N, C-alpha and C positions, 0 to 999 in steps of 0.2 A: 390510624395513627399517622401523624405527619411529623415533619422535622420539629415544628414548634412544640408539640406535646412530648417529644423525646428529649427536649433541651434539659429538663430537670431530672431525667432518668439517670440513675447512677449505674455505671457499668464497672465491673471489676476486671483487672488485668494483672497477670502474674508479673509483668514487667513494670507497669506504671501505677498499680494500686487502684484506688477508687477515682474514676474520672467520669465526666458527663459526656453526652453524645457528641457535642462539638469537639471535645478533645479526642474522642475515639476517631472521629473523621479526620482530624488533623494528624493523628498518629498513623492512620492508614495512608494518607497522602505523603507524609514524610517517608514512610517505608518504601513506597513506590519511587519517590524521587531519589532515594539512595542509589538505586540501580534501574534507571528508567528504561533501559533497553531490554530488560528481562520480561518474561511473560508472567502475568498475575491472574489469579482468580479471587473473587470476593465471595465468600461462602457464609450463608446464614443457616443455622440449624437449631432446632429446639428439641428438648426431651423433657419428660416429666417423671415425677416420683410421687407415689401415694403413701402418705403417712397419716398423721392426724388430719392434715389437709393435703392438697395436691400442690407440689412445687413444680413450676415450669421454669426451665432455664433456656434462654436464647443466647446462642453464641454467634459472634461475628469473627470470622477468620480471614485475614489477608494472607494468601498463599503465594509465595514466590516460587514458581514452578522449578523444581529441582533443588531448591535450597531453603526449605523451611518457611516460616511465617510468624505472625503474631496473632493473638486472639484476645477477645474481650467478651464478657458475658454479663447478663443480668438475670436476676431471679424475680419471679412473680408468684405469689401464693394465692390460691383459690380455695374455696371450700372443697372438701374431699369429693373427687369425681370418680365414681366407680366405673362408669361406662367407658370401655376402651375406645369405641368410635368417637365419642365426645372428646376424650383426651387427645386423640390423634388429630382431630380437626382443630382443636384449640392450639396444639403445637404448630400445625401448618399455618394457622392464621397469625400467630405471634411472629413466626418467621417472615411471613408475607408483609406484615406491618413494618418490621424493621428493614427488610429488603427494599421496600418502597421508599422509605425515608432516606435510605442510603442512596438509592438510584437517583432520587431527586437532587440530593446534594452533589452526587458525582456529575450529573449533567450540568449543574450550575457552575462547576469548577473545572470543566474541560476533561473530565474522565468518563464521558458517556460510553466509551467503547469497552470499558472494563467489564468482563462478563460476571454476572451475578448468578450464583448457584444456590438453590435451596436444598439442603440435605435433610432427608426425612427419616424418621425412625420407624420405617415400614419396609417390608420385603415380601418376596414371593413365597417364603416359607414362614411358618409360625402363625400366631394369632392374628396378625395384621394383613395376611395375604388377601382377604376379601376386600380390603380397603384400598389396595394399591392403585388400581385404575382410576378410581374416583378422586383420590388425593392428587395423583399425578396430573389429571385433567384440571384440577383446581389451580395447581401451581403453573402448569404450562399455559393455561388460559389467561393467567395474569402476566405472562411474558417472561417467565423465569425458567431456567434449566432445573428440572427436578431430578435429584439423585437419591436412589434408594439403597437399602442394604444389599450387598455387603460394602458398597462404596461410599456410603453416607457418613464418613467419619466426623463431619461437623456436628451431627446429631448424636451418633452412637458412641463417639469417643470423647469429643471436647465438651459438648453440653452435658452429656451423661455424667462426666467426671464431677460436675458441680451440683448435681441434683440433691445430694444429701447434706 
């Protein structure tokens, strides 16, 4: 996915309502410009929920270290996916696609040093423990910081909140 294919994607925001990817990017930049001397992280995380179909939510969070942030999310529906490994890899792939589009826009706009983290809904305990090394290699190999449970709030708290 590239920036062009995301242009028509609708993201939701508790602050701004329904907005497109260009507006999400503008809101991120505006938030940074409010306090440019602060430290920031840009976080992308995805989670999924199986019902009649499988709903994937990808969240974008701009985190101002020590004083909150703003977030945006989008939902994508797939046919029901029972296989846990498939769901985890789709979650990681959706996060990578959005992170890559964001990174491209950041480098075009003078924000290339902003760290981008991908938060994963996997951890060393539970059903996903066998997937941790493989998924982390996928994320790190793509040039991103991979964060897992219990620290991956972008996936386990923000994206998860909007899966149903």
